SEPA-395145 format. One line per 5 residues: number of its first residue (from 1); their letters; for each residue x, y, z of C-alpha. Coordinates in steps of 0.1 Angstrom, whole numbers, always signed. Layout:
% SEPA-395145
NUM) A) X,Y,Z; ...
***
This chain:
% SEPA-395145
1) MTNVF) -324,+25,+22; -299,-2,+27; -291,-24,+57; -254,-25,+47; -235,-1,+68
6) HRQPK) -213,+16,+42; -184,+39,+50; -203,+69,+36; -239,+59,+46; -255,+90,+31
11) NTLRQ) -242,+82,-4; -260,+58,-27; -236,+34,-43; -239,+18,-77; -241,-20,-76
16) AIIGR) -213,-40,-92; -229,-68,-111; -200,-84,-130; -163,-79,-135; -144,-89,-166
21) GIEVF) -108,-82,-173; -100,-46,-163; -137,-35,-162; -165,-36,-137; -201,-33,-149
26) DQHGK) -230,-19,-128; -267,-27,-126; -273,-6,-157; -247,-23,-178; -223,+7,-177
31) GYIDA) -186,-3,-176; -158,+13,-156; -121,+8,-162; -106,-3,-129; -76,+21,-132
36) SGGAA) -69,+19,-95; -73,-18,-90; -100,-9,-64; -75,+0,-37; -44,-13,-56
41) VTCLG) -58,-48,-51; -72,-63,-83; -38,-69,-100; -52,-96,-124; -84,-78,-131
46) HGHPI) -118,-95,-126; -132,-129,-135; -98,-146,-141; -107,-182,-150; -76,-198,-136
51) VTQAI) -79,-181,-102; -117,-188,-99; -111,-224,-108; -84,-228,-81; -109,-215,-56
56) KDQLD) -136,-239,-68; -111,-268,-66; -101,-259,-30; -137,-256,-20; -142,-292,-33
61) SIAYV) -114,-303,-11; -115,-283,+22; -125,-246,+25; -112,-239,+60; -95,-255,+89
66) HSSFF) -83,-238,+120; -46,-234,+121; -42,-247,+156; -53,-281,+145; -40,-285,+109
71) TTQVA) -19,-270,+82; -28,-275,+45; -7,-283,+15; -19,-251,-3; -7,-229,+27
76) EDLAS) +26,-247,+27; +30,-243,-10; +22,-206,-9; +46,-200,+20; +74,-218,+1
81) FLAQR) +67,-198,-31; +71,-165,-12; +100,-176,+9; +120,-189,-21; +116,-156,-39
86) SPGDL) +120,-132,-9; +152,-112,-3; +176,-123,+24; +164,-147,+50; +127,-138,+51
91) DHVYF) +120,-175,+51; +89,-178,+73; +54,-166,+64; +25,-159,+87; -8,-157,+68
96) LSGGS) -35,-133,+78; -67,-119,+63; -54,-85,+52; -29,-57,+55; -39,-43,+89
101) EAIET) -36,-77,+104; -2,-82,+88; +10,-50,+104; -5,-59,+138; +14,-92,+135
106) ALKLA) +46,-74,+126; +44,-51,+156; +36,-79,+181; +63,-100,+166; +89,-73,+170
111) RQYFV) +79,-68,+207; +79,-105,+215; +113,-110,+198; +130,-85,+221; +113,-101,+252
116) EIGQP) +125,-135,+240; +161,-124,+237; +162,-106,+270; +157,-70,+259; +122,-62,+273
121) NRHIF) +128,-25,+275; +125,-23,+237; +89,-12,+232; +90,+21,+212; +80,+21,+175
126) IARKQ) +91,+49,+152; +73,+56,+119; +70,+84,+95; +46,+113,+92; +20,+110,+64
131) SYHGN) +23,+72,+65; -5,+47,+65; -3,+12,+79; -38,+1,+85; -70,+9,+104
136) TLGAL) -68,-15,+134; -58,+3,+165; -22,-10,+165; -17,-3,+129; -33,+31,+133
141) SVGGN) -10,+39,+162; +21,+37,+140; +3,+55,+111; +14,+91,+106; -17,+106,+89
146) VWRRE) -31,+131,+114; -67,+131,+100; -70,+93,+102; -57,+93,+138; -74,+123,+152
151) MFLPL) -108,+108,+162; -92,+78,+178; -62,+94,+196; -73,+85,+231; -73,+48,+221
156) LAPAH) -40,+47,+203; -7,+35,+217; +21,+61,+217; +45,+62,+188; +72,+85,+175
161) YVSPC) +75,+100,+140; +102,+113,+117; +99,+131,+84; +85,+113,+54; +106,+107,+23
166) YMYRD) +87,+134,+3; +111,+147,-23; +85,+169,-40; +78,+190,-9; +108,+185,+14
171) QRAHE) +139,+182,-7; +159,+215,-2; +172,+236,-31; +206,+225,-43; +203,+193,-22
176) TEEEY) +209,+161,-42; +186,+132,-39; +213,+112,-22; +220,+141,+3; +183,+143,+10
181) GVRLA) +181,+106,+18; +212,+109,+41; +196,+138,+59; +164,+118,+66; +184,+88,+78
186) KELDE) +204,+111,+101; +170,+124,+116; +161,+88,+123; +195,+81,+139; +191,+112,+161
191) TISRL) +156,+102,+171; +166,+67,+182; +195,+82,+202; +172,+107,+219; +147,+80,+228
196) GSDNV) +175,+56,+238; +186,+28,+216; +177,+2,+243; +141,+14,+243; +134,+13,+205
201) AAFVA) +120,-19,+190; +115,-10,+153; +113,+15,+126; +81,+10,+104; +80,+24,+69
206) ETVGG) +62,+18,+36; +88,+8,+10; +69,+31,-14; +44,+55,+2; +9,+46,-7
211) ATAGV) -26,+59,+0; -21,+90,+22; +4,+109,+1; +1,+94,-33; +31,+71,-41
216) LMPAK) +61,+86,-24; +93,+72,-39; +123,+66,-16; +152,+88,-24; +183,+71,-38
221) GYLKA) +202,+54,-11; +176,+63,+16; +164,+29,+25; +199,+15,+26; +209,+43,+49
226) VREVC) +179,+36,+71; +189,-1,+72; +224,+10,+84; +209,+32,+111; +187,+4,+124
231) DKHGV) +216,-20,+125; +237,+5,+144; +211,+6,+171; +199,-30,+171; +165,-18,+159
236) LLILD) +143,-39,+136; +133,-26,+102; +97,-34,+93; +87,-26,+57; +51,-22,+48
241) EVMAG) +45,-35,+13; +7,-40,+17; +0,-17,-12; +34,-15,-30; +43,-52,-29
246) SGRTG) +31,-84,-47; +45,-71,-80; +28,-36,-80; +62,-19,-86; +73,-45,-112
251) HLFAC) +91,-66,-85; +74,-92,-63; +90,-75,-33; +93,-37,-38; +123,-36,-15
256) SEFDV) +143,-56,-41; +143,-26,-64; +161,-6,-37; +185,-34,-26; +174,-34,+10
261) IPDIL) +163,-63,+32; +140,-58,+62; +137,-79,+93; +99,-82,+89; +78,-74,+58
266) AMAKG) +40,-71,+55; +21,-77,+23; -15,-81,+12; -38,-65,-15; -22,-78,-47
271) LGAGY) -12,-110,-29; -46,-125,-35; -57,-99,-62; -90,-95,-44; -102,-130,-52
276) QAIGA) -100,-138,-15; -90,-118,+16; -54,-126,+25; -23,-109,+39; +11,-121,+50
281) TLVSD) +39,-112,+74; +73,-124,+63; +98,-129,+91; +136,-133,+91; +150,-166,+103
286) RIYQA) +168,-148,+132; +134,-137,+146; +118,-170,+140; +145,-190,+157; +144,-167,+187
291) IVNGS) +108,-177,+193; +113,-214,+184; +143,-216,+208; +127,-194,+234; +91,-197,+245
296) GYFQH) +82,-217,+214; +49,-199,+211; +40,-167,+192; +14,-150,+214; -8,-138,+186
301) GHTYM) -34,-153,+162; -66,-148,+143; -95,-172,+134; -89,-171,+96; -51,-174,+96
306) AHATA) -38,-194,+67; -73,-198,+53; -71,-226,+28; -93,-211,+1; -75,-177,+4
311) CAASL) -42,-195,+1; -54,-214,-30; -65,-181,-46; -32,-164,-38; -11,-192,-50
316) AVQRY) -29,-193,-83; -25,-155,-86; +12,-156,-79; +19,-185,-101; +0,-169,-130
321) IEQEN) +19,-136,-126; +52,-155,-128; +43,-179,-156; +31,-151,-178; +60,-128,-169
326) LLQNV) +36,-101,-159; +61,-83,-138; +79,-73,-170; +45,-61,-183; +41,-40,-151
331) RDRGA) +75,-24,-158; +68,-18,-195; +32,-5,-191; +43,+15,-160; +69,+34,-181
336) QLKNE) +42,+40,-208; +17,+52,-182; +41,+78,-167; +53,+89,-202; +18,+94,-215
341) LHQAL) +7,+112,-182; +37,+136,-186; +28,+143,-222; -9,+149,-215; -7,+166,-181
346) GDHPN) +28,+179,-177; +17,+215,-187; -16,+214,-168; -14,+243,-142; -28,+221,-114
351) VGDIR) -6,+191,-119; +24,+196,-96; +40,+162,-97; +37,+128,-114; +57,+101,-97
356) GTGLF) +58,+64,-91; +73,+31,-103; +57,+2,-122; +19,+3,-123; +19,+24,-91
361) VGIEL) +17,+61,-100; +6,+92,-81; -4,+126,-94; -2,+155,-69; -25,+184,-77
366) VKDKA) -18,+220,-66; -32,+254,-69; +1,+269,-80; +29,+249,-97; +56,+274,-89
371) TKQTL) +49,+276,-51; +33,+241,-47; +5,+258,-29; -23,+232,-23; -58,+235,-36
376) DPTMK) -84,+248,-11; -92,+217,+10; -128,+229,+15; -134,+223,-22; -127,+186,-18
381) VHASL) -113,+183,-53; -103,+147,-47; -140,+138,-41; -150,+156,-72; -124,+137,-92
386) KSRGM) -137,+104,-79; -173,+112,-87; -166,+126,-122; -143,+97,-129; -172,+73,-124
391) ENGIM) -193,+94,-147; -165,+91,-173; -162,+53,-168; -130,+52,-149; -122,+41,-113
396) IYPAG) -94,+62,-97; -82,+64,-62; -80,+100,-51; -74,+113,-16; -71,+146,+3
401) GTADG) -47,+156,+30; -18,+148,+8; +6,+175,+20; +0,+174,+58; -30,+153,+66
406) YSGDH) -55,+181,+60; -46,+200,+28; -35,+187,-6; -50,+164,-32; -37,+135,-52
411) ILLAP) -48,+107,-75; -34,+72,-72; -34,+49,-102; -28,+11,-98; -43,-6,-129
416) PYICT) -42,-44,-133; -9,-61,-144; -27,-75,-175; -32,-41,-191; -22,-37,-227
421) ASDIS) -7,-6,-243; -41,+4,-256; -56,-1,-222; -31,+23,-207; -38,+49,-234
426) EIVGR) -75,+46,-227; -69,+51,-190; -49,+82,-196; -75,+96,-220; -104,+91,-195
431) LVKTI) -83,+105,-166; -73,+136,-186; -110,+142,-194; -118,+138,-157; -92,+163,-145
436) EDVLP) -102,+188,-172; -138,+184,-162; -130,+192,-126; -102,+217,-131; -109,+233,-165
441) SGIET) -79,+254,-177; -65,+252,-142; -94,+270,-126; -100,+259,-90; -137,+249,-91
446) KSHTQ) -163,+239,-66; -170,+203,-58; -193,+184,-81; -204,+163,-51; -212,+167,-15
451) QSVLC) -188,+139,-4; -168,+149,+26; -144,+120,+32; -108,+131,+28; -92,+97,+22
456) YT) -102,+63,+8; -86,+30,+18
***
């Protein structure tokens, strides 16, 4: 019996005692390779001495001060670090405690911007089906995963949805990748026109799809076409890089890889690498100046905004990544990871797709490779994979509902940026064993566990 209210209260969790490098050790001394970075968070692994020292130093100075009274040098330095490296004029940074708060901030900021410039009718948000933007009510309102939304529908604000960029399932035969992207951008264009350009505030999208569909890559030219559609209608583009950002794709900002600049960008997870809770919303100068020269007050805030200790941890994380050129390692090890996965699992009858960029890789599992038929969702294969993975000493991030919110299974891999070539090979070896344990010779088997949760966040 535990007094901690865990997400799955019927399940008994192992206790994490210590973390070192890419491994976590439980109360029995068993080690687990953190091949998912928790939830794509622990990008520098565990127990990093430089980051922990930065936290200690900040605690010796000042741990916390409310942002309505003071700023701190460490918050200013972190904001400058991000603004100087951000694409375009994303020059202003609003620090929060996590990804959901960063998205909430983006939504409220978009709404207030249009009120400030005299376009108060703009209140509609458009997002994509099978997207995930957080679990607070505002973030969940623009999320497109039906299972996550279903229980809370009466509480959610209305939003509108267009198709996800899901090449594996939605790209038509004989349709090029570029033509597919253009078709999706046209759908967005038509949706904005139908709703009325003067009513739409923003289009919200993950730069690279994350938890709910297993690393959905944007088609070539898709994001640039979306940017053009938004500009045509005066609609803001909000990119969610909570999971894909902070170097996870091999670029500090994932949108840089696709040559697109949003009006607002949300980031978290790898921003602080799990050493402290932190998120950030980056804002274009145009939006910032509209508020400065208008009411002069952003009507939004949280108690732990710009938390000094969190900013100190994040700044140490980001400086170390840059100093050690870890983004190059992310690109190199990511290429190795995909190559070894294709070699080891490309012929497995239940592996339908292996996709991703950098150390952000998804594996979609199917019952039939030819038809892409999903595995029986009642089997909860994703839960079996997670449980068996732990037995095999590897932490992976599987989820169900990949295809439509209810059916489909995938595994998400997001190992730390410090991984070596031998680490990647070990991850692949343990993952292959786990998949073969659960799906031997491609046989659809019953769950090894009674876990019933479809998705993990």
